[in-house]
C-alpha positions as MATLAB code, in Angstrom:
seq = 'MFNNSSILVTGGTGSFGHTFVPMLLEKYNPKKVIIFSRDEMKQWEMAKKFAGDQRVRFFIGDVRDKDRLYRALDGVDYVVHAAATKIVPTAEYNPFECIKTNINGAMNLIDACIDKGVKRVVALSTDKASSPINLYGATKLASDKLFVSGNSYAGGHETRFAVVRYGNVMGSRGSVIPFFMSVKDNGVLPITDERMTRFMISLEEGVELVWHAFEDMEGGEIYVKKIPSMKVTDLARVVAPEASHEIVGIRPGEKLHEQMIGAEDSYYTYEYPEHFKILPAIHDWSADAARIKDGKKVPEGFVYSSDNNTEWMKDEELQRWIDANREKIGSI';
ca = [
      19.830   40.232   14.534;
      16.569   42.193   15.871;
      14.920   42.750   12.442;
      11.556   40.863   12.494;
      12.226   39.276   16.104;
      10.278   39.273   19.242;
      12.354   40.594   22.007;
      11.008   40.602   25.698;
      12.344   42.849   28.466;
      11.772   41.801   32.324;
      11.288   44.773   34.530;
      10.814   47.060   31.210;
       9.443   49.745   32.788;
      12.593   50.687   34.843;
      15.081   53.186   33.675;
      16.787   50.818   31.199;
      13.557   49.940   29.269;
      12.672   53.292   29.005;
      16.067   53.460   26.846;
      16.266   50.186   25.409;
      12.959   50.416   23.457;
      13.129   53.507   21.610;
      16.769   52.464   20.673;
      15.811   49.495   19.256;
      12.718   50.944   17.667;
      14.756   53.080   15.910;
      17.692   51.293   15.099;
      15.956   47.902   14.160;
      12.574   46.760   13.043;
      11.192   44.130   15.402;
       8.172   42.426   15.099;
       7.326   42.661   18.853;
       8.614   44.305   21.771;
       7.226   42.998   25.191;
       7.599   45.020   28.187;
       7.055   42.301   31.322;
       6.805   43.843   34.718;
       4.221   44.022   37.668;
       3.570   47.571   37.886;
       0.352   48.546   35.798;
       0.591   52.332   36.397;
       4.480   52.140   35.169;
       2.961   50.265   32.252;
       0.196   52.929   31.713;
       2.641   55.665   31.762;
       5.232   53.786   29.394;
       2.270   52.890   26.993;
       1.525   56.489   26.238;
       4.795   57.138   24.918;
       4.630   54.318   22.347;
       0.725   54.574   21.322;
       0.112   53.464   17.959;
       2.877   51.638   17.593;
       1.703   47.904   17.181;
       5.206   46.488   17.976;
       5.347   47.531   21.781;
       3.293   45.045   23.938;
       3.036   45.125   27.814;
       2.434   42.250   29.988;
       1.868   42.466   33.629;
       3.620   39.633   35.451;
       6.177   38.743   38.088;
       9.631   37.212   37.332;
       8.860   35.174   40.500;
       5.880   33.464   38.686;
       7.073   31.170   36.356;
       3.677   30.165   34.739;
       3.281   33.738   34.054;
       6.856   33.839   32.386;
       6.016   30.675   30.180;
       3.150   32.380   28.929;
       4.898   35.760   28.435;
       7.909   34.012   26.620;
       5.454   32.109   23.817;
       7.274   32.867   20.346;
       9.905   35.151   22.159;
      13.463   35.000   20.281;
      15.540   37.383   22.633;
      15.198   38.186   26.475;
      16.949   41.023   28.359;
      16.584   40.446   32.119;
      16.691   43.835   33.728;
      14.180   42.878   36.615;
      15.620   43.106   39.739;
      15.353   44.443   43.657;
      18.408   46.800   43.504;
      17.990   49.689   46.304;
      21.071   48.528   48.576;
      19.201   49.701   51.944;
      15.766   47.831   50.871;
      17.583   44.788   50.199;
      19.397   44.875   53.701;
      15.836   45.394   55.507;
      13.938   43.237   53.372;
      16.265   39.973   52.456;
      14.036   37.700   51.859;
      11.770   39.537   49.105;
      15.459   40.750   47.148;
      16.494   36.852   47.278;
      12.809   35.941   45.955;
      13.388   38.303   42.869;
      16.734   38.323   41.990;
      17.681   34.637   42.841;
      14.355   32.588   42.404;
      13.267   35.061   39.589;
      16.741   34.215   37.834;
      16.190   30.485   38.111;
      12.596   30.783   36.878;
      13.571   32.652   33.816;
      16.340   30.556   32.817;
      13.955   27.492   33.164;
      11.005   29.215   31.081;
      13.614   30.430   28.439;
      15.148   26.845   27.865;
      11.816   25.346   27.705;
      10.321   28.088   25.320;
      13.009   28.062   22.915;
      14.347   31.188   23.136;
      17.697   31.787   21.571;
      19.893   34.560   23.390;
      19.269   36.014   26.949;
      21.083   38.829   28.440;
      20.951   39.536   32.320;
      21.965   42.876   33.447;
      24.161   42.474   36.730;
      25.857   45.334   38.598;
      29.229   46.269   39.710;
      27.853   45.265   43.537;
      28.028   41.623   42.253;
      31.505   41.837   42.294;
      33.247   41.056   45.594;
      29.828   41.815   47.351;
      29.331   43.302   50.858;
      25.676   43.789   50.777;
      22.729   41.478   50.049;
      21.619   42.972   46.741;
      25.314   42.491   45.541;
      25.506   38.801   47.092;
      21.911   37.847   44.955;
      23.178   39.605   41.658;
      26.300   37.215   42.242;
      24.182   34.265   42.520;
      21.950   35.315   39.724;
      25.358   35.993   37.577;
      26.578   32.523   38.334;
      22.982   30.982   37.660;
      22.853   32.494   34.008;
      26.589   31.799   33.070;
      25.722   27.861   34.370;
      22.560   28.083   32.680;
      24.558   27.560   29.270;
      25.366   24.150   30.489;
      22.130   23.401   32.235;
      20.361   24.065   28.838;
      21.901   20.695   27.670;
      21.191   20.166   24.228;
      18.560   23.275   23.794;
      20.073   25.842   21.964;
      19.399   28.776   24.364;
      22.413   30.834   25.488;
      22.893   33.440   28.029;
      25.437   36.165   28.837;
      25.796   38.950   31.583;
      26.324   42.369   31.065;
      27.802   44.300   34.258;
      28.314   48.208   34.763;
      28.334   50.719   37.605;
      26.418   53.869   38.546;
      23.816   55.051   35.562;
      24.284   58.729   35.408;
      20.498   60.373   35.703;
      18.396   57.160   36.462;
      16.036   57.040   39.040;
      17.754   56.623   42.739;
      21.137   57.588   41.532;
      23.190   60.389   42.989;
      22.909   62.842   40.148;
      18.998   63.337   40.608;
      19.229   63.031   44.225;
      21.978   65.773   44.267;
      19.788   68.247   42.232;
      16.631   67.584   44.234;
      18.176   68.817   47.456;
      20.602   71.383   46.180;
      18.473   74.396   46.923;
      18.880   73.522   50.618;
      22.329   74.839   50.234;
      23.820   71.857   51.536;
      24.471   68.165   49.849;
      25.043   65.131   52.180;
      28.000   63.422   51.167;
      28.584   59.817   52.887;
      32.430   59.752   52.377;
      34.701   62.496   50.750;
      36.998   59.518   49.494;
      33.925   58.196   47.683;
      34.418   57.292   44.060;
      31.654   56.082   41.251;
      31.689   54.665   37.661;
      29.862   57.004   35.108;
      28.171   55.411   32.605;
      24.925   56.645   30.297;
      22.014   54.426   29.560;
      22.560   54.519   26.225;
      25.940   53.367   26.623;
      24.455   50.315   28.652;
      22.159   49.608   25.813;
      24.800   49.361   23.207;
      26.801   47.060   25.517;
      23.784   44.750   25.614;
      23.403   44.905   21.575;
      26.987   43.699   21.632;
      26.490   40.819   24.109;
      23.833   39.742   22.121;
      26.006   39.864   18.847;
      29.424   38.422   20.359;
      28.125   35.639   23.256;
      28.908   32.217   22.760;
      27.511   31.619   26.236;
      28.507   32.416   29.748;
      30.307   35.422   29.311;
      30.403   38.471   31.317;
      30.682   41.860   29.644;
      32.244   45.079   31.492;
      32.421   48.146   29.571;
      35.225   50.502   30.096;
      34.019   53.768   31.610;
      35.001   56.615   33.371;
      35.140   57.263   37.131;
      34.599   60.489   39.084;
      34.933   61.655   42.663;
      31.544   61.944   44.398;
      32.496   65.273   45.893;
      33.556   66.361   42.400;
      29.958   65.437   41.090;
      28.378   67.245   43.849;
      30.541   70.345   42.947;
      29.545   70.065   39.296;
      25.771   69.864   40.053;
      25.875   72.351   42.758;
      28.637   74.554   42.922;
      27.323   76.789   45.696;
      26.561   74.099   48.261;
      28.326   73.080   51.045;
      28.981   69.347   51.487;
      28.086   67.737   55.093;
      29.587   64.257   55.463;
      26.846   62.002   56.930;
      28.653   58.685   56.958;
      28.267   55.129   54.520;
      24.935   53.756   54.603;
      24.673   50.074   55.423;
      25.872   47.799   52.706;
      27.661   50.604   50.724;
      31.243   50.679   49.403;
      33.587   53.515   49.065;
      34.390   52.380   45.770;
      32.763   50.245   42.734;
      34.167   47.466   41.640;
      33.323   45.280   38.506;
      36.291   43.044   38.126;
      38.001   41.133   41.210;
      41.222   39.916   41.555;
      40.025   36.362   41.561;
      38.043   37.030   38.348;
      41.546   37.992   36.589;
      42.544   34.532   35.766;
      39.416   34.554   33.559;
      39.199   37.899   32.193;
      40.160   39.243   28.896;
      40.519   42.859   27.606;
      39.188   44.462   24.380;
      39.241   48.102   22.878;
      36.124   48.962   24.570;
      35.116   46.397   27.323;
      36.428   43.733   29.472;
      35.087   40.025   29.287;
      35.141   37.617   32.328;
      34.665   34.166   30.694;
      33.284   31.088   32.662;
      35.457   29.185   35.166;
      33.332   25.945   34.560;
      33.883   23.699   31.649;
      37.210   25.325   30.477;
      35.308   27.669   28.555;
      37.937   30.421   29.753;
      40.307   28.670   27.468;
      37.922   28.520   24.607;
      39.266   30.548   21.328;
      35.422   31.121   20.113;
      34.546   32.724   23.494;
      38.281   34.700   23.773;
      38.305   35.869   19.710;
      40.813   38.605   19.800;
      40.853   39.247   23.728;
      44.331   39.826   25.532;
      44.460   38.357   28.938;
      44.782   40.745   31.765;
      47.724   40.364   34.209;
      46.989   37.991   37.147;
      45.574   39.924   40.290;
      43.839   42.786   38.060;
      41.151   44.564   39.244;
      38.739   47.161   37.727;
      37.484   49.537   40.218;
      36.502   53.021   40.376;
      39.520   54.181   42.750;
      42.020   52.342   40.016;
      40.702   53.420   36.735;
      43.017   54.816   34.123;
      40.112   57.198   32.807;
      38.431   59.979   34.593;
      35.479   62.237   33.750;
      36.212   65.790   33.960;
      34.047   68.151   35.388;
      32.943   70.155   31.993;
      32.178   66.325   30.356;
      29.595   65.718   33.194;
      28.294   69.245   32.604;
      27.703   68.709   29.090;
      25.926   65.632   29.843;
      23.630   67.324   32.330;
      22.839   70.437   30.111;
      21.974   67.828   27.360;
      19.857   65.233   29.295;
      18.148   67.928   32.277;
      14.707   67.236   31.283;
      14.797   63.514   31.856;
      17.402   63.150   34.510;
      15.630   61.068   37.484;
      12.259   60.731   35.468;
      13.055   57.134   34.295;
];
């Protein structure tokens, strides 16, 4: 699909882009991969890793700026939308800024992709968009709805939109594993709540889910990968076996458990061997055979959350992952 095509990644200097781009270049032979982001220093650092590869281009811009998006999308075939304001406490204290990027930015991108004739767009979502309790989750739910409805908003244009949703990305900047590793020498790890659980997914698995969405989508689907859960106390024990734990309380806007599919979505959700797919409630698309394919309808009231998961990551599995990825944990 991506051979001899032009692909643009918004927010491409983040954790996802650092994994997506080298995997894309290794598996496919794209004509051009455009990293669209607003941080010149991150672009400069990332460009060093791809020095000499003429397929990788860098474009300074912000999804809040529609005119800049129009210029960047000229001749682009596929878009991955990874740009977001995503730190939960930051969004709680700076709500206007979060809305400008996550909602207004999504609207700008949808308009620009339709007008510039982009073929397919996959937007990255989050567990926090399911039954949101914080502003970040609320803006991402709004963003998800915008991308789903973008398929009817496109009218006679051929641009199609889909969404992928996953939980805690192991080792990414700002996530719990690098945080625990950075403070473990203190001998005490801060635990917000001993009951807390999190989904566990690698960046590579996230990239593969995006590829599947591009290949499978008809338009409007939300893809949710099946991944294991882990208790935060167990995670802390693997990272720092000798450290004690101090219960510090839940942060503003934080959930005890991650949820990726809520009971209200169960009416439109289908199960597949390695993922779930939430189909659009609008236009009877949830009954469309082309979107359902070989999926099996989940039971009414089904909820996919990190505490009711049937798959749990074992300590030794996490330890093997840490040992194999130690050098890049927290660096991207």
